[in-house]
C-alpha positions in Angstrom: 39.7 -56.8 -71.5 37.1 -59.0 -71.5 37.3 -58.7 -67.8 37.3 -54.6 -67.9 34.0 -54.8 -70.0 32.5 -56.9 -67.6 33.6 -55.0 -64.8 32.3 -52.0 -66.5 28.8 -53.2 -67.2 28.7 -54.7 -63.8 29.0 -51.3 -61.9 26.8 -49.6 -64.2 24.4 -52.3 -63.6 24.7 -51.9 -59.7 24.4 -47.8 -60.5 20.9 -48.1 -62.0 19.8 -50.6 -59.5 20.8 -48.5 -56.4 19.9 -45.2 -58.1 16.5 -47.0 -59.0 16.4 -48.6 -56.0 17.1 -45.7 -54.2 14.3 -43.8 -55.6 11.8 -46.5 -54.9 13.0 -46.2 -51.6 12.8 -43.1 -50.7 9.0 -42.8 -52.8 8.0 -45.5 -50.3 8.7 -43.7 -47.1 7.6 -40.8 -48.4 4.3 -42.7 -48.8 4.4 -44.7 -45.7 5.2 -41.2 -44.0 2.4 -39.4 -45.6 -0.6 -42.2 -44.7 1.1 -42.4 -40.9 3.1 -45.8 -41.4 5.7 -44.0 -38.9 2.9 -42.7 -36.6 0.5 -40.0 -36.4 1.1 -37.3 -38.9 -1.0 -33.8 -38.5 -4.7 -33.4 -40.0 -5.1 -30.6 -42.1 -7.0 -29.2 -39.6 -3.6 -29.2 -37.3 -1.8 -27.3 -40.0 -4.4 -24.7 -40.5 -4.7 -24.6 -36.6 -1.2 -25.6 -35.1 -2.0 -26.3 -31.2 1.0 -24.5 -30.0 0.9 -23.0 -26.3 -0.2 -19.1 -26.7 0.7 -16.7 -23.9 -2.4 -15.0 -22.7 -2.1 -10.9 -22.8 -3.1 -8.8 -19.7 -4.0 -5.3 -21.5 -4.0 -2.0 -19.9 -6.7 0.6 -20.4 -4.4 2.2 -23.3 -4.1 -1.0 -25.3 -0.6 -1.8 -24.1 0.9 -5.1 -22.7 1.2 -5.0 -19.1 2.3 -8.9 -18.7 1.4 -12.2 -19.6 0.4 -15.6 -18.2 2.2 -18.5 -20.3 4.0 -22.1 -19.9 6.1 -20.8 -22.8 6.2 -17.0 -23.2 4.8 -16.8 -26.8 2.5 -14.0 -28.6 2.0 -14.3 -32.3 3.0 -11.2 -34.2 2.3 -10.3 -37.8 4.9 -10.3 -40.8 3.6 -6.7 -41.2 5.0 -5.9 -37.3 8.4 -7.5 -37.5 11.6 -5.5 -39.2 12.6 -6.4 -42.5 16.4 -6.8 -41.0 15.1 -9.7 -39.1 14.3 -11.9 -42.1 17.0 -10.7 -44.2 19.5 -12.4 -40.8 17.3 -15.2 -40.6 17.7 -16.3 -44.0 20.8 -15.3 -44.9 22.3 -17.5 -41.4 19.6 -20.5 -41.5 18.2 -21.1 -44.9 19.6 -18.5 -48.1 17.5 -20.8 -50.2 14.0 -20.1 -48.5 12.5 -18.2 -51.1 13.7 -21.0 -53.8 12.7 -24.5 -52.4 9.6 -25.8 -51.9 9.9 -27.0 -48.3 13.0 -29.5 -48.9 16.5 -28.3 -50.3 17.2 -31.2 -52.6 20.5 -29.5 -53.6 21.2 -28.8 -50.0 20.2 -32.8 -49.0 22.8 -34.0 -51.6 25.5 -32.1 -50.1 24.7 -32.6 -46.8 24.7 -36.2 -47.6 28.3 -36.0 -50.1 29.9 -34.4 -47.1 28.6 -36.7 -44.2 27.2 -33.5 -42.8 30.5 -32.2 -42.3 29.2 -29.0 -43.9 26.1 -28.4 -41.7 22.6 -30.3 -42.3 20.2 -29.3 -44.9 17.1 -28.7 -42.8 15.2 -25.8 -43.9 13.2 -23.2 -42.2 9.8 -24.7 -43.1 11.2 -28.7 -41.8 12.1 -26.3 -38.6 8.9 -24.8 -38.2 7.4 -28.3 -38.9 9.5 -29.2 -35.9 8.1 -26.2 -34.0 4.5 -26.5 -34.8 4.1 -30.0 -34.0 6.8 -31.2 -31.2 4.8 -33.9 -29.8 7.9 -35.5 -32.2 10.2 -36.6 -29.6 13.7 -36.4 -30.7 14.1 -40.1 -31.9 16.9 -42.1 -30.1 18.9 -44.0 -32.5 19.9 -43.3 -36.3 17.3 -45.0 -37.8 14.5 -43.2 -36.4 16.1 -40.0 -36.6 15.6 -41.0 -40.6 12.1 -41.9 -40.0 11.5 -38.0 -38.2 12.8 -36.4 -41.1 10.6 -38.3 -44.0 7.6 -36.8 -41.4 9.5 -33.3 -41.2 10.1 -33.4 -45.4 6.0 -34.2 -45.7 4.8 -32.3 -43.5 6.9 -29.1 -45.0 5.8 -29.7 -48.4 2.4 -29.6 -46.6 3.0 -26.3 -45.3 4.5 -25.0 -48.2 1.4 -25.8 -50.1 -0.9 -24.0 -47.6 1.1 -21.2 -46.7 2.9 -18.5 -48.4 6.7 -17.8 -48.1 6.1 -14.5 -45.8 3.6 -16.4 -43.9 5.9 -19.1 -43.3 8.8 -17.6 -41.9 6.5 -15.5 -40.0 5.2 -19.0 -38.4 8.9 -20.0 -37.9 9.3 -16.6 -36.0 6.5 -16.8 -33.9 7.3 -20.5 -32.5 11.3 -20.9 -32.8 12.6 -20.6 -28.6 14.8 -17.8 -27.8 15.7 -18.0 -24.5 14.5 -20.9 -21.5 10.9 -19.1 -21.3 10.7 -16.8 -23.9 8.9 -18.2 -27.4 8.9 -16.0 -30.7 10.4 -13.1 -31.9 7.6 -11.0 -30.3 8.8 -12.2 -26.3 12.3 -12.0 -27.4 12.4 -8.4 -28.7 10.5 -7.6 -25.3 12.9 -9.7 -23.1 16.5 -8.5 -24.4 15.7 -5.2 -26.0 12.5 -3.9 -24.9 11.1 -3.5 -28.1 8.2 -4.3 -30.4 10.0 -6.5 -33.4 9.4 -4.0 -36.2 11.6 -1.2 -33.9 14.6 -3.5 -34.1 17.9 -2.4 -35.5 20.3 -4.7 -37.7 22.8 -5.4 -35.3 20.0 -6.5 -32.7 18.2 -8.8 -35.5 21.5 -10.3 -35.6 22.0 -10.8 -32.2 18.5 -12.6 -31.9 18.7 -14.4 -35.1 22.2 -15.6 -33.7 20.8 -17.2 -30.1 18.8 -19.7 -32.7 21.9 -22.0 -33.0 22.4 -22.3 -29.0 20.0 -20.0 -27.2 21.7 -20.3 -24.0 25.2 -20.4 -25.1 25.0 -17.1 -27.3 22.6 -15.6 -24.7 23.8 -11.7 -24.6 22.6 -11.3 -20.8 24.5 -14.6 -19.4 27.2 -14.7 -22.4 27.9 -11.7 -23.8 31.2 -12.5 -25.5 29.9 -15.6 -27.3 27.0 -13.4 -28.2 28.7 -10.7 -29.5 30.9 -13.1 -31.9 28.2 -15.3 -32.9 25.9 -12.0 -33.9 29.3 -10.7 -35.9 29.1 -14.1 -37.5 25.1 -13.2 -38.4 26.1 -9.8 -40.1 29.0 -11.8 -42.2 26.7 -14.2 -43.4 24.1 -11.2 -44.2 27.2 -9.4 -46.6 28.1 -13.0 -47.8 24.8 -13.0 -49.5 24.0 -9.5 -50.4 21.9 -8.1 -47.4 24.7 -5.8 -46.1 27.3 -3.6 -47.4 30.7 -4.5 -47.0 30.9 -0.9 -45.0 27.8 -1.2 -43.1 28.9 -4.8 -42.3 32.6 -3.3 -40.9 30.2 -0.6 -38.8 27.8 -2.7 -37.6 30.2 -5.3 -36.1 32.3 -2.8 -34.3 29.4 -1.8 -32.2 29.1 -3.2 -28.6 25.7 -5.3 -27.6 23.6 -2.6 -26.1 20.4 -4.9 -23.9 17.3 -3.2 -22.2 16.9 -6.4 -20.3 13.6 -7.1 -19.0 13.0 -10.4 -17.8 9.7 -12.7 -18.8 10.1 -14.0 -15.3 9.6 -10.3 -13.9 7.2 -9.6 -16.6 6.9 -6.1 -16.4 4.4 -4.0 -14.5 2.0 -4.8 -11.6 3.3 -7.9 -10.8 0.4 -8.7 -7.5 -2.2 -7.5 -9.6 -0.9 -10.1 -12.5 -1.1 -12.9 -9.9 -4.9 -12.1 -8.4 -5.7 -11.9 -11.8 -4.7 -15.1 -12.5 -6.4 -16.5 -9.5 -9.3 -14.5 -9.8 -9.7 -16.3 -13.5 -9.5 -19.7 -12.4 -13.0 -20.7 -12.3 -13.8 -18.5 -15.3 -11.9 -20.6 -17.5 -12.7 -23.5 -15.8 -16.3 -22.2 -16.9 -15.4 -21.8 -20.0 -13.1 -24.6 -21.4 -9.9 -22.4 -21.5 -6.2 -22.4 -20.7 -5.0 -19.3 -19.1 -2.0 -20.2 -19.6 -2.1 -21.6 -23.4 -4.8 -20.6 -25.2 -3.4 -16.8 -26.4 -6.5 -14.9 -24.3 -6.4 -11.4 -24.4 -7.5 -10.2 -21.2 -8.6 -6.1 -21.4 -7.9 -4.2 -17.9 -8.9 -1.2 -16.3 -5.0 -0.6 -14.9 -3.6 2.5 -16.9 -0.2 1.6 -17.0 1.2 5.2 -16.4 -0.3 5.5 -13.4 0.3 1.9 -12.1 4.1 3.1 -13.1 3.7 6.2 -10.8 2.4 4.2 -8.0 5.4 1.6 -7.9 7.9 4.7 -8.1 6.1 6.0 -5.4 6.3 3.4 -3.1 10.0 2.8 -4.5 10.9 6.3 -3.4 9.4 6.2 0.1 9.5 2.8 1.5 13.6 2.7 1.7 13.7 5.8 3.7 11.1 4.6 6.1 12.7 1.7 6.3 16.4 3.2 7.5 13.9 5.6 9.5 12.6 2.3 11.1 15.7 0.9 11.9 17.3 3.9 13.3 14.9 4.0 15.6 14.9 0.9 17.4 18.4 0.5 16.9 19.4 -3.1 18.5 15.7 -3.2 20.6 13.1 -5.6 19.2 10.3 -4.2 17.7 7.7 -6.9 18.2 6.1 -5.7 21.4 2.8 -5.9 23.0 0.2 -2.9 22.6 -1.0 -2.6 26.1 2.4 -2.1 27.8 4.8 -2.3 24.8 6.8 -4.9 26.2 8.8 -7.6 24.1 6.7 -10.2 23.0 8.8 -13.6 24.0 9.6 -16.5 21.6 8.3 -14.3 19.0 11.2 -15.5 16.1 10.9 -19.3 17.7 7.0 -19.1 17.3 7.3 -17.7 13.5 10.0 -20.5 12.7 7.4 -23.3 13.7 5.2 -22.2 11.2 7.8 -23.0 8.5 8.4 -25.8 5.9 12.0 -25.4 7.3 11.1 -26.1 11.0 8.7 -29.3 10.1 11.6 -30.7 7.8 14.0 -30.9 10.7 11.1 -32.4 13.0 10.9 -35.5 10.7 14.8 -35.5 11.0 15.0 -34.4 15.0 12.2 -35.1 16.5 10.2 -33.2 18.5 13.3 -31.4 20.4 12.9 -27.8 20.1 16.5 -27.0 21.6 18.1 -29.4 18.5 16.4 -27.6 16.2 16.7 -24.1 17.0 20.7 -25.1 17.5 20.5 -26.2 13.5 18.4 -23.1 12.7 20.8 -21.1 13.9 23.8 -22.6 12.0 25.2 -19.5 9.2 24.7 -20.5 5.6 25.1 -18.4 2.1 21.5 -16.5 1.1 20.4 -14.0 -0.8 18.0 -12.0 0.5 16.3 -8.7 -0.2 17.2 -5.2 0.4 16.6 -1.9 -1.1 20.0 -1.6 -2.6 19.1 -4.9 -4.6 19.7 -8.8 -4.0 22.1 -9.0 -0.8 24.3 -12.2 -0.7 25.3 -12.5 3.2 26.2 -15.1 5.0 23.1 -15.8 8.0 21.7 -18.0 9.9 17.6 -18.8 9.0 16.7 -17.7 12.3 18.4 -14.6 11.7 17.2 -14.2 8.5 13.6 -14.7 9.8 14.4 -11.4 12.5 15.7 -10.0 9.6 12.5 -10.2 7.3 10.2 -9.6 10.3 11.3 -6.1 10.2 11.1 -5.7 6.4 8.4 -3.0 5.8 5.6 -3.2 3.3 2.8 -1.2 1.6 -0.3 -1.7 -0.6 -1.6 1.1 -2.9 -4.5 1.0 -5.0 -6.4 3.5 -7.0 -9.7 3.9 -8.2 -12.2 6.0 -11.1 -15.0 6.5 -8.7 -17.5 7.3 -11.6 -16.9 3.8 -13.6 -15.5 1.7 -10.6 -12.2 1.1 -12.7 -9.2 0.1 -10.8 -5.9 2.3 -12.4 -3.2 1.5 -10.1 -2.6 -1.3 -8.1 0.6 -2.0 -6.1 0.2 -5.2 -3.4 3.9 -5.0 -2.3 7.3 -3.7 -2.4 8.8 -6.7 -3.7 7.2 -9.6 -5.6 10.2 -11.9 -5.9 10.7 -12.1 -2.4 7.3 -11.2 -0.9 4.3 -12.6 -2.6 1.8 -11.6 -0.2 -0.6 -9.1 -2.0 -1.6 -6.4 0.7 -4.4 -4.8 -1.4 -6.5 -7.5 -2.3 -10.2 -7.9 -0.2 -8.6 -10.4 2.1 -5.5 -8.2 3.0 -7.0 -7.2 6.2 -5.6 -4.8 8.8 -7.1 -2.6 11.2 -7.8 0.9 9.2 -7.5 3.7 12.4 -9.0 6.9 11.7 -9.7 6.1 8.0 -13.1 4.8 9.2 -13.9 8.0 11.1 -15.5 9.5 7.5 -17.9 6.7 7.3 -19.2 7.7 11.0 -19.6 11.2 9.8 -21.4 10.3 6.5 -23.8 7.7 8.5 -24.7 10.7 10.6 -25.1 13.4 7.6 -27.5 10.8 6.1 -29.6 9.7 9.0 -29.2 12.8 11.5 -29.6 15.7 8.8 -26.6 17.0 10.3 -23.8 19.5 8.2 -20.5 20.1 8.1 -21.0 22.9 11.1 -22.8 21.2 13.2 -21.3 21.8 16.5 -20.3 19.4 19.1 -18.7 19.6 22.6 -15.1 18.1 22.9 -15.8 15.9 25.6 -15.2 12.2 26.8 -18.2 9.9 25.7 -19.3 6.6 27.5 -20.8 3.7 25.5 -22.2 0.5 26.8 -21.9 -2.4 24.8 -22.1 -6.2 26.3 -22.2 -5.0 30.0 -19.0 -3.0 29.5 -18.3 0.2 29.5 -16.3 2.2 26.7 -15.1 5.8 26.7 -12.1 6.9 24.3 -9.7 9.8 24.8 -7.7 11.7 22.3 -3.4 10.1 22.2 -2.5 13.6 23.7 -5.3 13.6 26.4 -6.9 17.1 25.4 -10.5 17.8 25.7 -12.7 20.7 25.9 -14.7 23.4 24.2 -16.8 22.9 21.0 -15.8 22.1 17.7 -17.8 21.6 14.0 -17.8 18.3 12.5 -15.5 20.0 9.8 -12.6 20.5 12.2 -13.0 17.3 14.2 -12.7 15.3 10.8 -9.6 17.9 9.7 -7.7 16.9 13.1 -9.0 13.4 13.4 -10.4 14.2 17.1 -11.0 10.9 18.8 -13.8 12.9 21.1 -16.1 14.4 18.2 -16.2 11.4 16.0 -17.4 9.5 19.7 -20.0 12.4 20.1 -20.8 11.8 16.4 -21.4 8.3 16.8 -23.5 9.0 20.2 -25.9 11.0 18.3 -27.0 7.9 16.3 -28.6 6.7 19.0 -28.2 2.9 20.4 -28.3 1.6 17.4 -25.5 3.5 16.2 -22.9 0.4 15.6 -25.5 -1.1 13.9 -26.5 2.0 11.4 -23.0 2.5 10.7 -22.4 -1.0 9.8 -25.1 -1.2 7.4 -23.7 2.1 6.2 -20.5 0.2 5.5 -21.7 -2.5 4.0 -23.4 -0.6 1.2 -20.2 0.9 0.4 -18.5 -2.2 -0.7 -17.3 -4.0 2.6 -18.2 -7.7 3.3 -21.4 -7.8 5.5 -20.5 -9.6 9.1 -17.0 -7.9 8.6 -17.7 -5.0 11.1 -18.3 -6.2 14.6 -21.6 -3.9 16.3 -19.6 -2.1 18.5 -19.3 1.6 19.6 -15.3 1.3 19.0 -15.6 0.9 15.4 -15.8 4.4 15.0 -12.0 4.6 16.0 -11.4 2.4 12.8 -10.8 -0.6 15.5 -12.1 -3.1 12.3 -9.1 -4.8 10.0 -10.4 -4.0 6.0 -8.1 -4.1 3.2 -7.2 -1.3 0.8 -9.5 -2.6 -1.9 -12.5 -2.0 0.5 -11.8 1.5 1.4 -11.1 2.8 -2.0 -14.4 1.0 -2.9 -16.0 3.0 0.3 -14.3 6.1 -0.2 -15.5 6.5 -4.2 -18.9 7.3 -3.4 -17.5 10.5 -1.6 -16.2 11.7 -5.2 -19.1 10.6 -7.6 -22.1 12.2 -6.4 -23.1 9.5 -3.5 -23.3 6.7 -5.8 -21.1 3.8 -5.0 -19.9 1.8 -8.1 -18.4 -1.6 -7.2 -14.3 -1.6 -7.9 -13.9 -3.6 -11.0 -10.5 -4.7 -13.1 -11.5 -6.9 -15.6 -13.4 -5.0 -19.0 -13.5 -7.7 -21.4 -12.2 -11.1 -22.3 -11.3 -12.0 -26.3 -10.0 -15.0 -28.0 -6.4 -15.2 -29.7 -8.4 -14.5 -32.9 -10.3 -11.4 -31.3 -13.5 -12.6 -30.7 -15.1 -11.6 -27.7 -15.7 -14.2 -25.3 -17.2 -11.9 -22.5 -17.6 -8.1 -21.3 -17.9 -6.9 -18.0 -19.7 -4.0 -18.2 -22.3 -4.5 -15.0 -21.0 -3.4 -11.9 -23.3 -3.3 -8.9 -24.5 0.0 -8.0 -25.7 1.5 -4.9 -26.9 5.7 -4.4 -25.8 5.6 -1.0 -25.8 9.6 -0.2 -27.8 12.1 -1.7 -25.1 14.4 -4.1 -25.2 17.2 -1.8 -24.3 15.0 1.2 -21.6 13.3 -0.5 -20.6 17.2 -1.9 -20.5 18.0 2.2 -18.2 15.0 3.0 -16.0 15.3 0.2 -15.1 19.0 0.9 -14.9 18.1 4.5 -11.8 15.8 3.6 -10.6 18.6 1.8 -9.9 20.3 5.0 -7.8 17.5 6.2 -5.2 18.6 3.3 -5.9 22.2 4.0 -4.4 22.5 7.6 -5.2 19.3 8.9 -3.8 16.2 9.7 -2.7 15.5 5.5 -1.2 19.1 5.3 2.2 17.7 4.9 0.7 17.2 1.2 0.8 21.2 0.9 4.7 21.2 2.1 7.7 21.5 0.4 8.2 17.5 -0.3 5.0 17.5 -2.6 3.7 21.2 -3.3 0.6 19.2 -4.1 -1.5 22.0 -5.6 -5.5 21.9 -6.6 -8.3 20.4 -5.2 -7.1 17.4 -2.7 -9.0 15.3 -0.3 -7.7 12.9 2.1 -8.0 11.3 5.3 -4.4 9.9 7.5 -5.0 6.6 9.9 -2.9 5.4 12.5 -3.7 2.1 14.6 -2.9 1.4 18.4 0.9 1.0 18.8 1.6 2.6 15.0 1.3 -1.1 13.5 -0.7 0.5 11.3 -0.5 3.7 8.5 -3.1 4.7 6.6 -3.8 7.5 3.7 -6.4 7.9 1.4 -6.4 10.8 -1.0 -9.3 11.8 -3.5 -9.3 14.0 -6.2 -12.4 14.6 -8.2 -12.0 11.6 -10.5 -9.6 9.5 -8.6 -9.3 7.5 -5.3 -6.8 5.9 -3.7 -6.0 3.6 -0.8 -2.3 3.6 0.9 -1.3 0.9 3.4 1.9 0.7 5.4 3.3 -1.4 8.3 5.0 -4.8 8.7 3.7 -7.9 7.5 3.4 -8.7 11.2 1.1 -6.4 13.0 2.8 -6.7 16.5 5.6 -5.2 14.8 5.8 -1.4 15.8 6.9 1.3 13.9 8.4 3.3 17.0 6.1 6.2 18.1 6.9 10.3 17.3 6.5 11.4 13.9 7.3 8.6 11.7 4.6 6.3 13.8 1.7 8.6 11.9 -0.1 7.7 9.2 0.9 10.9 7.8 4.7 10.0 8.1 4.0 5.8 6.7 1.7 6.2 4.2 0.8 9.8 3.2 4.0 10.0 1.5 3.4 7.3 -1.2 0.6 9.3 -2.3 2.2 12.7 -2.4 5.0 11.1 -4.6 2.7 9.5 -6.8 0.3 12.6 -7.2 3.6 14.5 -7.7 4.0 12.2 -10.6 0.8 12.4 -11.7 0.5 16.3 -12.0 4.1 16.4 -13.4 2.2 14.5 -16.5 -0.2 16.4 -18.2 -1.6 13.5 -20.1 -1.9 11.4 -16.6 -5.6 12.3 -16.6 -5.7 13.1 -13.2 -7.4 16.3 -12.6 -7.2 18.5 -9.1 -10.2 20.6 -10.5 -12.8 21.2 -7.7 -15.4 18.8 -7.4 -18.5 19.9 -9.1 -21.2 21.3 -6.9 -24.6 19.7 -6.8 -27.4 22.4 -8.8 -28.5 25.0 -6.1 -26.3 23.7 -3.3 -26.3 26.5 -0.5 -22.2 26.8 0.2 -23.0 28.3 3.5 -23.5 25.4 4.7 -19.6 24.7 4.2 -18.4 28.5 5.9 -18.1 27.0 9.3 -15.9 30.6 10.5 -17.1 32.5 13.8 -15.8 33.6 16.8 -13.8 30.4 18.8 -15.1 30.1 22.4 -12.5 31.0 24.7 -12.4 27.2 26.5 -11.3 25.8 23.5 -8.1 24.3 23.7 -6.3 23.8 19.8 -4.2 20.6 19.0 -1.5 19.9 16.6 -2.6 17.1 13.9 0.9 15.3 14.9 -0.2 15.4 18.6 -3.7 13.5 17.5 -4.2 10.0 17.5 -4.6 10.4 13.7 
């Protein structure tokens, strides 16, 4: 009996020792964790301003998000901007006692310890938030260190609970938790999987996203739809269990399929070429201001109009597959890389292209400088995925053949500028940013411009010589002497004769009339024209001062061409195109505003008006008259100018209304790849349709802001200066617009 009492006393004594000792141990661990005994702890400032990587937002002119720059695709959102069902699903699934504990759930911890973790852990949302916010605490390598980590999390959790309300804590959690490999936070996840704002999520969508938190790849609805559906239904059952859903609602919602509206965060929405260019453009600014574009949560306000941007991207997608098919049919099995002089095939074209690749250089290191061996290796078929207008194409092809395939792909560039402000409204740098990174719009993307340069020659003559659209010139060959050489242009159809007005010469893109106008500027004509071109935004020194520039033999970019033409629609006032309006920090404080573009009154309003009206004639019966045809049926006051280069390597179309100037370029990446003559080798067939589709969409949408109202005439302008109607000379020869080198 005594032994039994001794045993009981001993047990009770040990129990109290254990309990008292355990309590002391826990308090000691808390104390050590609090003072940093287990490593650095966040300061109060860290808790108030946790240093997580925040995506910088690119914002369009309507205030909506265009895209983001991110390491972690994360944008903070506020509690009021998240649907209540998201919070309900999260609490029911992750921490049903969230509203009752103070950061550490003692009851849950005791339960977890007693069951040795069999019934799950006891980590609260606040503890998980502490780990998300201060991720410098790496995952422990052993169980002892894991215990120390838990104490740190408990201390941070208690501190968080003291400083923030429950609504603030659960919102911070949803802003920091990863939902996929690169999407962090409910804002990014809602956009990626449902293309919605968090406030617009319904119950079943919220359950899908919250279900992903257990294992975001395993339960990803895009890649593992069956597992995601099962997990979603588990979340719905949890919501029902804890009173957030009725039995009937749960049954109904579980019967629904998952309906995604997936928008890859990597594609990141509209204007991918513009986004990349903007990122490069901002690097010096970020360095100067000591901010990280990918981590600082900047708000970058741009002039891009999302609606017009979408119309422009859709226009490229509508036209380019058709043109690509025409290109393939016109060449058949023949090679399109040709000399412009005799149209002969360029020998070794693909081999030379391959020699410039990293693949070739890598094989040189392995096989030595033996071109035959390297080519043999590159002609071996392998599995690959290539671009096609029908989507990604999985195929078996050699690297050699894939290079030939890529070289035949046609590309496009399109930019729209508001002439009154210089604001860039749309920017499409290519046909597919995933496969083709080169941006065909920016200042450095220069290609031969052809006849789109002629209005700059006309404008110079109207300004210097005081001529008018009805001034006549003989349609005959003109000889120029430059650098000891003779140059005399002709029309593509070889026709000449008669006397034409400036207006008609521009409408039908006649080379002989343009040359006559250039000649009328005197011996210094090239220098005079270049000076005017540089005043409307073309880089100084880019244009050679030779007579042939009157036909557009120089290389310029769509950005520069849109810049130059904008003065014609803005009373002769040139405003430098800009796309950046202001930059704010993550708290909305303005860091810098960009509202002082360069300007230059390059023409009087009367002279600019005359040029615009002449360009209207290009569309009304000239080389751009296809805009009025059945394909597009564009009505109203629209001006334009076509352009085609030698050998049909480049097709251009400039489109103007009173409040929007657009430049469109089409061609292959390599300018020696030719668009085979005939109708498809003209700017009116290569580039004009993109503008046509764009304008068709803009005109159908009454809220687009694009106007085809007449350009306002300057006060007191004499409209008779534009009326060139008179008896046609008997010796004048007519030419179809499509016959000319336009």
